[in-house]
A tleap script that builds the chain and sets N, CA, C and O, in Angstrom:
source leaprc.protein.ff14SB
mol = sequence {
  NMET ALA ILE ASP ALA THR ILE SER VAL THR
  ILE LEU PRO LYS GLN TRP GLN PHE ASP ALA
  SER PRO ASN GLN PRO LEU LEU LYS SER ALA
  ALA LEU ALA GLY ILE THR LEU PRO SER SER
  CYS ARG ASN GLY THR CYS ARG THR CYS ILE
  SER ARG MET ALA ALA GLY GLN VAL ARG TYR
  LEU ILE GLU TRP PRO GLY LEU SER ALA GLU
  GLU LYS ARG ASP GLY TYR ILE LEU PRO CYS
  VAL ALA TYR PRO GLN SER ASP MET THR LEU
  GLU ASN ARG ALA ALA HIE ARG CALA
}
set mol.1.N position { -3.453 -19.960 -15.518 }
set mol.1.CA position { -2.617 -19.079 -14.492 }
set mol.1.C position { -2.222 -20.108 -13.377 }
set mol.1.O position { -3.066 -20.805 -12.813 }
set mol.2.N position { -1.353 -20.138 -13.197 }
set mol.2.CA position { -0.370 -21.204 -11.777 }
set mol.2.C position { -1.291 -20.362 -10.667 }
set mol.2.O position { -1.867 -19.278 -10.763 }
set mol.3.N position { -1.173 -21.436 -9.445 }
set mol.3.CA position { -1.993 -20.865 -8.346 }
set mol.3.C position { -0.734 -20.162 -7.504 }
set mol.3.O position { -1.146 -19.127 -6.979 }
set mol.4.N position { 0.311 -20.345 -7.290 }
set mol.4.CA position { 1.204 -19.620 -6.872 }
set mol.4.C position { 1.883 -18.188 -7.753 }
set mol.4.O position { 2.851 -17.493 -7.444 }
set mol.5.N position { 1.075 -18.099 -8.790 }
set mol.5.CA position { 1.602 -17.027 -9.492 }
set mol.5.C position { 1.443 -15.518 -8.808 }
set mol.5.O position { 0.555 -15.324 -7.977 }
set mol.6.N position { 2.357 -14.463 -9.207 }
set mol.6.CA position { 2.275 -13.472 -8.584 }
set mol.6.C position { 1.961 -12.375 -9.451 }
set mol.6.O position { 2.591 -12.245 -10.501 }
set mol.7.N position { 0.961 -11.489 -9.095 }
set mol.7.CA position { 0.548 -10.052 -10.240 }
set mol.7.C position { 1.015 -9.121 -9.804 }
set mol.7.O position { 0.706 -8.857 -8.642 }
set mol.8.N position { 1.965 -8.206 -10.527 }
set mol.8.CA position { 2.233 -6.825 -10.208 }
set mol.8.C position { 1.184 -6.021 -10.326 }
set mol.8.O position { 0.440 -6.339 -11.254 }
set mol.9.N position { 0.804 -4.924 -9.601 }
set mol.9.CA position { -0.353 -4.085 -9.402 }
set mol.9.C position { 0.539 -2.993 -8.983 }
set mol.9.O position { 1.413 -2.968 -8.117 }
set mol.10.N position { 0.081 -2.023 -9.867 }
set mol.10.CA position { 0.503 0.004 -9.752 }
set mol.10.C position { -0.794 0.985 -9.306 }
set mol.10.O position { -1.635 1.454 -10.073 }
set mol.11.N position { -0.739 1.108 -8.282 }
set mol.11.CA position { -1.813 2.223 -7.770 }
set mol.11.C position { -1.529 3.490 -8.349 }
set mol.11.O position { -0.473 3.875 -7.848 }
set mol.12.N position { -2.052 4.498 -9.331 }
set mol.12.CA position { -2.054 5.502 -9.322 }
set mol.12.C position { -2.970 6.562 -8.776 }
set mol.12.O position { -4.133 6.215 -8.572 }
set mol.13.N position { -2.599 7.893 -8.488 }
set mol.13.CA position { -1.649 8.481 -9.223 }
set mol.13.C position { 0.148 8.197 -8.098 }
set mol.13.O position { 1.236 8.766 -8.186 }
set mol.14.N position { -0.122 7.592 -7.592 }
set mol.14.CA position { 1.219 7.489 -6.321 }
set mol.14.C position { 2.122 6.931 -7.009 }
set mol.14.O position { 3.233 7.382 -6.729 }
set mol.15.N position { 2.131 5.938 -7.993 }
set mol.15.CA position { 2.865 5.229 -8.845 }
set mol.15.C position { 3.335 3.822 -7.294 }
set mol.15.O position { 4.526 3.546 -7.150 }
set mol.16.N position { 2.551 3.318 -6.599 }
set mol.16.CA position { 2.697 2.356 -5.654 }
set mol.16.C position { 2.616 1.170 -6.288 }
set mol.16.O position { 1.894 1.046 -7.277 }
set mol.17.N position { 3.416 0.060 -5.748 }
set mol.17.CA position { 3.524 -1.240 -6.661 }
set mol.17.C position { 3.392 -1.903 -5.330 }
set mol.17.O position { 3.777 -1.491 -4.236 }
set mol.18.N position { 2.717 -3.103 -5.662 }
set mol.18.CA position { 2.288 -4.485 -4.702 }
set mol.18.C position { 2.352 -5.541 -5.463 }
set mol.18.O position { 2.102 -5.462 -6.666 }
set mol.19.N position { 2.622 -6.432 -4.998 }
set mol.19.CA position { 2.333 -8.074 -5.540 }
set mol.19.C position { 0.906 -8.390 -5.389 }
set mol.19.O position { 0.303 -7.499 -4.790 }
set mol.20.N position { 0.234 -9.318 -5.725 }
set mol.20.CA position { -1.256 -9.742 -5.526 }
set mol.20.C position { -1.482 -10.823 -5.951 }
set mol.20.O position { -0.843 -11.238 -6.917 }
set mol.21.N position { -2.530 -11.638 -5.299 }
set mol.21.CA position { -2.235 -13.186 -5.689 }
set mol.21.C position { -3.750 -13.219 -6.546 }
set mol.21.O position { -4.711 -12.487 -6.309 }
set mol.22.N position { -3.669 -14.280 -7.600 }
set mol.22.CA position { -4.745 -14.568 -8.224 }
set mol.22.C position { -6.107 -14.836 -7.341 }
set mol.22.O position { -7.227 -14.428 -7.646 }
set mol.23.N position { -5.756 -15.633 -6.148 }
set mol.23.CA position { -6.520 -16.254 -5.562 }
set mol.23.C position { -7.207 -15.215 -4.200 }
set mol.23.O position { -7.819 -15.565 -3.191 }
set mol.24.N position { -6.902 -14.179 -4.566 }
set mol.24.CA position { -7.708 -13.394 -3.658 }
set mol.24.C position { -7.928 -12.214 -4.066 }
set mol.24.O position { -7.230 -11.841 -5.008 }
set mol.25.N position { -8.978 -11.225 -3.491 }
set mol.25.CA position { -9.426 -9.970 -4.033 }
set mol.25.C position { -8.029 -9.053 -3.753 }
set mol.25.O position { -7.110 -9.171 -2.942 }
set mol.26.N position { -8.366 -7.956 -4.969 }
set mol.26.CA position { -7.652 -7.042 -4.522 }
set mol.26.C position { -7.095 -6.363 -3.669 }
set mol.26.O position { -5.925 -6.063 -3.435 }
set mol.27.N position { -8.616 -6.021 -2.963 }
set mol.27.CA position { -8.409 -5.229 -1.790 }
set mol.27.C position { -7.493 -6.281 -0.530 }
set mol.27.O position { -6.668 -5.845 0.274 }
set mol.28.N position { -7.734 -7.067 -0.608 }
set mol.28.CA position { -6.874 -8.085 0.331 }
set mol.28.C position { -5.365 -8.166 0.101 }
set mol.28.O position { -4.508 -8.197 0.984 }
set mol.29.N position { -5.194 -8.192 -1.076 }
set mol.29.CA position { -3.794 -7.997 -1.740 }
set mol.29.C position { -2.682 -6.623 -1.246 }
set mol.29.O position { -1.585 -6.729 -0.697 }
set mol.30.N position { -3.376 -5.420 -1.641 }
set mol.30.CA position { -3.246 -4.637 -1.509 }
set mol.30.C position { -2.846 -4.048 0.111 }
set mol.30.O position { -1.831 -3.445 0.461 }
set mol.31.N position { -4.189 -4.516 1.031 }
set mol.31.CA position { -4.272 -4.221 2.830 }
set mol.31.C position { -2.691 -4.990 2.960 }
set mol.31.O position { -1.806 -4.444 3.617 }
set mol.32.N position { -2.494 -6.140 2.347 }
set mol.32.CA position { -1.308 -6.988 2.948 }
set mol.32.C position { 0.047 -6.527 2.889 }
set mol.32.O position { 1.048 -6.741 3.573 }
set mol.33.N position { -0.322 -5.511 1.405 }
set mol.33.CA position { 0.834 -4.768 1.050 }
set mol.33.C position { 1.156 -3.500 2.032 }
set mol.33.O position { 2.285 -3.011 2.047 }
set mol.34.N position { 0.267 -3.076 2.720 }
set mol.34.CA position { 0.662 -1.836 3.678 }
set mol.34.C position { -0.364 -0.733 3.002 }
set mol.34.O position { -0.417 0.402 3.474 }
set mol.35.N position { -1.295 -1.177 1.710 }
set mol.35.CA position { -2.012 -0.182 0.941 }
set mol.35.C position { -3.485 -0.212 1.170 }
set mol.35.O position { -4.207 -1.145 0.816 }
set mol.36.N position { -3.897 0.897 1.803 }
set mol.36.CA position { -5.538 0.651 1.992 }
set mol.36.C position { -5.867 1.180 1.002 }
set mol.36.O position { -5.075 1.958 0.470 }
set mol.37.N position { -7.336 0.899 0.337 }
set mol.37.CA position { -7.949 1.141 -0.532 }
set mol.37.C position { -9.537 1.589 0.147 }
set mol.37.O position { -10.252 0.674 0.555 }
set mol.38.N position { -9.940 2.785 0.220 }
set mol.38.CA position { -10.855 2.761 0.558 }
set mol.38.C position { -12.303 1.685 0.018 }
set mol.38.O position { -12.749 1.489 -1.113 }
set mol.39.N position { -12.807 1.069 1.561 }
set mol.39.CA position { -13.890 0.014 1.618 }
set mol.39.C position { -14.893 0.234 2.348 }
set mol.39.O position { -14.993 1.300 2.956 }
set mol.40.N position { -15.742 -0.647 2.419 }
set mol.40.CA position { -16.961 -0.578 3.233 }
set mol.40.C position { -17.612 -2.266 3.424 }
set mol.40.O position { -17.345 -3.181 4.203 }
set mol.41.N position { -18.398 -2.138 2.499 }
set mol.41.CA position { -19.097 -3.641 2.616 }
set mol.41.C position { -18.201 -4.800 2.077 }
set mol.41.O position { -18.509 -5.906 2.522 }
set mol.42.N position { -17.559 -4.777 1.544 }
set mol.42.CA position { -16.754 -6.090 0.953 }
set mol.42.C position { -17.286 -6.896 0.041 }
set mol.42.O position { -16.615 -7.767 -0.513 }
set mol.43.N position { -18.557 -6.687 -0.213 }
set mol.43.CA position { -19.139 -7.530 -0.888 }
set mol.43.C position { -19.541 -7.159 -2.075 }
set mol.43.O position { -20.333 -7.935 -2.609 }
set mol.44.N position { -19.129 -5.838 -2.900 }
set mol.44.CA position { -19.441 -5.418 -4.408 }
set mol.44.C position { -20.879 -4.781 -4.676 }
set mol.44.O position { -21.532 -4.781 -5.719 }
set mol.45.N position { -21.216 -4.174 -3.278 }
set mol.45.CA position { -22.782 -3.292 -3.375 }
set mol.45.C position { -22.370 -2.181 -2.974 }
set mol.45.O position { -22.826 -1.299 -3.702 }
set mol.46.N position { -21.438 -1.603 -1.806 }
set mol.46.CA position { -21.421 -0.098 -1.636 }
set mol.46.C position { -20.861 0.781 -2.595 }
set mol.46.O position { -21.173 1.970 -2.670 }
set mol.47.N position { -19.778 0.037 -3.562 }
set mol.47.CA position { -19.346 1.137 -4.387 }
set mol.47.C position { -17.924 1.982 -3.569 }
set mol.47.O position { -17.183 2.754 -4.177 }
set mol.48.N position { -17.801 1.689 -2.350 }
set mol.48.CA position { -16.982 2.788 -1.618 }
set mol.48.C position { -15.391 2.624 -2.233 }
set mol.48.O position { -14.589 3.553 -2.331 }
set mol.49.N position { -15.100 0.936 -2.693 }
set mol.49.CA position { -13.583 0.950 -3.250 }
set mol.49.C position { -13.342 1.148 -5.055 }
set mol.49.O position { -12.303 1.005 -5.700 }
set mol.50.N position { -14.257 1.396 -5.365 }
set mol.50.CA position { -14.622 1.989 -6.798 }
set mol.50.C position { -13.260 2.218 -7.478 }
set mol.50.O position { -12.660 3.185 -7.009 }
set mol.51.N position { -12.528 1.464 -8.621 }
set mol.51.CA position { -11.483 2.312 -9.126 }
set mol.51.C position { -11.590 1.621 -10.458 }
set mol.51.O position { -12.274 0.647 -10.772 }
set mol.52.N position { -10.511 2.565 -11.378 }
set mol.52.CA position { -10.674 2.479 -12.564 }
set mol.52.C position { -9.106 1.523 -12.719 }
set mol.52.O position { -8.028 1.633 -12.136 }
set mol.53.N position { -9.551 0.681 -13.674 }
set mol.53.CA position { -8.523 -0.328 -14.332 }
set mol.53.C position { -7.676 0.181 -15.602 }
set mol.53.O position { -7.785 -0.358 -16.703 }
set mol.54.N position { -6.946 1.110 -15.386 }
set mol.54.CA position { -6.467 1.518 -16.787 }
set mol.54.C position { -5.682 0.652 -17.441 }
set mol.54.O position { -5.216 1.004 -18.525 }
set mol.55.N position { -5.344 -0.822 -16.839 }
set mol.55.CA position { -4.559 -1.671 -17.501 }
set mol.55.C position { -4.463 -2.665 -16.948 }
set mol.55.O position { -3.819 -2.586 -15.902 }
set mol.56.N position { -5.027 -4.093 -17.332 }
set mol.56.CA position { -5.052 -5.427 -17.043 }
set mol.56.C position { -6.349 -6.001 -17.168 }
set mol.56.O position { -7.295 -5.389 -17.662 }
set mol.57.N position { -6.433 -7.559 -16.581 }
set mol.57.CA position { -7.476 -8.037 -16.194 }
set mol.57.C position { -8.066 -8.602 -15.091 }
set mol.57.O position { -7.255 -8.926 -14.224 }
set mol.58.N position { -9.132 -8.806 -14.867 }
set mol.58.CA position { -9.642 -9.107 -13.397 }
set mol.58.C position { -10.913 -9.796 -13.551 }
set mol.58.O position { -11.737 -9.155 -14.203 }
set mol.59.N position { -11.337 -11.070 -13.071 }
set mol.59.CA position { -12.337 -11.986 -12.855 }
set mol.59.C position { -13.161 -11.876 -11.604 }
set mol.59.O position { -12.616 -11.337 -10.641 }
set mol.60.N position { -14.359 -12.294 -11.480 }
set mol.60.CA position { -15.249 -12.061 -10.439 }
set mol.60.C position { -15.982 -13.305 -10.043 }
set mol.60.O position { -16.711 -13.958 -10.790 }
set mol.61.N position { -15.689 -13.586 -8.680 }
set mol.61.CA position { -16.465 -15.000 -8.779 }
set mol.61.C position { -17.875 -14.765 -8.451 }
set mol.61.O position { -18.539 -15.739 -8.804 }
set mol.62.N position { -18.546 -13.897 -7.940 }
set mol.62.CA position { -19.660 -13.251 -8.076 }
set mol.62.C position { -20.508 -12.422 -8.989 }
set mol.62.O position { -19.821 -11.627 -9.629 }
set mol.63.N position { -21.654 -12.368 -9.220 }
set mol.63.CA position { -22.004 -11.445 -9.941 }
set mol.63.C position { -22.420 -10.132 -9.013 }
set mol.63.O position { -23.246 -10.066 -8.103 }
set mol.64.N position { -21.567 -9.131 -9.557 }
set mol.64.CA position { -21.592 -7.657 -8.559 }
set mol.64.C position { -22.416 -6.917 -9.068 }
set mol.64.O position { -22.332 -6.554 -10.241 }
set mol.65.N position { -23.712 -6.433 -7.968 }
set mol.65.CA position { -24.554 -5.427 -8.577 }
set mol.65.C position { -23.905 -3.606 -8.451 }
set mol.65.O position { -24.573 -2.592 -8.652 }
set mol.66.N position { -22.647 -3.676 -8.117 }
set mol.66.CA position { -22.172 -2.140 -8.033 }
set mol.66.C position { -22.341 -1.515 -8.755 }
set mol.66.O position { -22.768 -0.376 -8.567 }
set mol.67.N position { -21.990 -2.165 -10.228 }
set mol.67.CA position { -21.520 -0.995 -11.381 }
set mol.67.C position { -22.486 -1.161 -12.439 }
set mol.67.O position { -23.153 -2.142 -12.766 }
set mol.68.N position { -22.406 0.210 -12.985 }
set mol.68.CA position { -23.405 0.305 -14.523 }
set mol.68.C position { -22.663 -0.468 -15.583 }
set mol.68.O position { -21.495 -0.750 -15.316 }
set mol.69.N position { -23.134 -0.840 -16.696 }
set mol.69.CA position { -22.632 -1.169 -17.897 }
set mol.69.C position { -21.813 -0.611 -18.325 }
set mol.69.O position { -20.723 -1.069 -18.671 }
set mol.70.N position { -22.431 1.242 -18.426 }
set mol.70.CA position { -21.090 2.072 -18.486 }
set mol.70.C position { -20.115 2.187 -17.705 }
set mol.70.O position { -19.117 2.413 -18.389 }
set mol.71.N position { -19.853 2.148 -16.553 }
set mol.71.CA position { -18.917 2.078 -15.592 }
set mol.71.C position { -17.975 0.554 -16.026 }
set mol.71.O position { -16.778 0.572 -16.313 }
set mol.72.N position { -18.641 -0.405 -15.996 }
set mol.72.CA position { -17.967 -1.378 -16.413 }
set mol.72.C position { -17.200 -1.746 -17.984 }
set mol.72.O position { -16.309 -2.581 -18.144 }
set mol.73.N position { -17.803 -0.900 -19.028 }
set mol.73.CA position { -17.241 -0.622 -20.173 }
set mol.73.C position { -16.038 0.565 -19.969 }
set mol.73.O position { -15.078 0.430 -20.728 }
set mol.74.N position { -16.006 1.257 -19.400 }
set mol.74.CA position { -15.196 2.569 -19.173 }
set mol.74.C position { -13.861 2.118 -17.908 }
set mol.74.O position { -13.009 2.756 -17.290 }
set mol.75.N position { -14.322 0.553 -17.994 }
set mol.75.CA position { -12.922 0.423 -16.960 }
set mol.75.C position { -12.805 0.286 -15.323 }
set mol.75.O position { -11.724 0.285 -14.734 }
set mol.76.N position { -13.944 0.184 -14.753 }
set mol.76.CA position { -14.309 0.476 -13.598 }
set mol.76.C position { -14.582 -0.848 -12.832 }
set mol.76.O position { -15.554 -1.484 -13.239 }
set mol.77.N position { -13.865 -1.381 -11.762 }
set mol.77.CA position { -14.033 -2.394 -10.730 }
set mol.77.C position { -14.094 -1.961 -9.287 }
set mol.77.O position { -13.641 -1.070 -8.568 }
set mol.78.N position { -14.932 -3.101 -9.206 }
set mol.78.CA position { -14.677 -3.152 -7.453 }
set mol.78.C position { -13.858 -4.023 -6.941 }
set mol.78.O position { -14.038 -5.241 -6.945 }
set mol.79.N position { -12.693 -3.297 -6.363 }
set mol.79.CA position { -11.374 -4.235 -5.794 }
set mol.79.C position { -11.783 -5.198 -4.822 }
set mol.79.O position { -11.323 -6.335 -4.929 }
set mol.80.N position { -12.603 -4.923 -3.857 }
set mol.80.CA position { -13.191 -5.926 -2.962 }
set mol.80.C position { -13.880 -6.816 -3.276 }
set mol.80.O position { -14.330 -7.381 -2.279 }
set mol.81.N position { -14.367 -7.461 -4.663 }
set mol.81.CA position { -14.275 -8.974 -5.161 }
set mol.81.C position { -13.824 -9.015 -6.444 }
set mol.81.O position { -14.399 -9.806 -7.192 }
set mol.82.N position { -12.855 -8.296 -6.920 }
set mol.82.CA position { -12.207 -8.365 -8.384 }
set mol.82.C position { -10.863 -8.978 -7.900 }
set mol.82.O position { -10.040 -8.339 -7.245 }
set mol.83.N position { -10.716 -10.272 -8.282 }
set mol.83.CA position { -9.470 -11.135 -8.706 }
set mol.83.C position { -8.535 -10.861 -9.919 }
set mol.83.O position { -8.750 -11.064 -11.114 }
set mol.84.N position { -7.446 -10.349 -9.300 }
set mol.84.CA position { -6.528 -9.929 -10.858 }
set mol.84.C position { -6.373 -11.222 -11.375 }
set mol.84.O position { -6.442 -12.275 -10.741 }
set mol.85.N position { -6.117 -11.040 -12.813 }
set mol.85.CA position { -5.541 -12.096 -13.691 }
set mol.85.C position { -3.970 -11.911 -14.451 }
set mol.85.O position { -3.287 -12.750 -15.038 }
set mol.86.N position { -3.776 -10.787 -14.238 }
set mol.86.CA position { -2.824 -10.012 -15.152 }
set mol.86.C position { -2.328 -9.062 -14.387 }
set mol.86.O position { -3.042 -8.621 -13.486 }
set mol.87.N position { -1.002 -8.546 -14.582 }
set mol.87.CA position { -0.135 -7.309 -13.889 }
set mol.87.C position { -1.665 -6.295 -14.510 }
set mol.87.O position { -2.465 -6.539 -15.413 }
set mol.88.N position { -1.560 -5.197 -13.596 }
set mol.88.CA position { -2.757 -4.056 -13.976 }
set mol.88.C position { -2.031 -3.051 -13.124 }
set mol.88.O position { -1.008 -3.141 -12.445 }
set mol.89.N position { -2.885 -2.049 -13.371 }
set mol.89.CA position { -2.898 -0.644 -13.328 }
set mol.89.C position { -4.095 -0.061 -12.941 }
set mol.89.O position { -5.048 0.112 -13.700 }
set mol.90.N position { -4.048 0.334 -11.415 }
set mol.90.CA position { -5.793 0.737 -10.754 }
set mol.90.C position { -5.237 2.353 -10.649 }
set mol.90.O position { -4.116 2.841 -10.506 }
set mol.91.N position { -6.461 2.863 -10.779 }
set mol.91.CA position { -6.201 4.513 -10.717 }
set mol.91.C position { -7.057 4.420 -9.707 }
set mol.91.O position { -8.174 3.907 -9.774 }
set mol.92.N position { -6.358 5.106 -8.376 }
set mol.92.CA position { -7.699 5.516 -6.832 }
set mol.92.C position { -6.709 6.250 -6.422 }
set mol.92.O position { -5.530 5.995 -6.176 }
set mol.93.N position { -7.504 7.441 -6.370 }
set mol.93.CA position { -6.897 8.781 -5.495 }
set mol.93.C position { -6.683 8.869 -3.996 }
set mol.93.O position { -5.885 9.542 -3.344 }
set mol.94.N position { -7.670 7.954 -3.612 }
set mol.94.CA position { -8.384 7.962 -2.151 }
set mol.94.C position { -7.756 6.808 -1.607 }
set mol.94.O position { -8.341 6.242 -0.683 }
set mol.95.N position { -6.244 6.179 -2.172 }
set mol.95.CA position { -5.228 4.975 -1.630 }
set mol.95.C position { -4.206 5.928 -0.791 }
set mol.95.O position { -3.644 6.991 -1.056 }
set mol.96.N position { -4.218 5.075 0.331 }
set mol.96.CA position { -3.319 5.548 1.038 }
set mol.96.C position { -2.550 4.281 1.902 }
set mol.96.O position { -3.127 3.218 2.132 }
set mol.97.N position { -1.199 4.567 2.325 }
set mol.97.CA position { -0.294 3.824 3.047 }
set mol.97.C position { -0.819 3.355 4.514 }
set mol.97.O position { -0.978 4.335 5.242 }
set mol.98.N position { -1.016 2.572 4.913 }
set mol.98.CA position { -1.384 1.810 6.253 }
set mol.98.C position { -0.698 2.244 7.706 }
set mol.98.O position { -0.998 1.639 8.735 }
savepdb mol mol.pdb
quit
């Protein structure tokens, strides 16, 4: 993926969209777009930002202990440490506009 690539992210159920960079966590890209996802630790351990990825792909730079194998299998991610790799759809009912 090109360093300057832009990825489209949709937040459900609100249908909000924002552009994300593959070079920064989803949480930061959302904040830059004026969308607040709940967060606390920002390092993948507290689970405050947990969201379900309905479509798309992410990568992680660290091993994150905050999700069970079942949650990972069911599509849950931690946006504070997840870097988008494709256009994606996230489900997060607690998201709000900053």
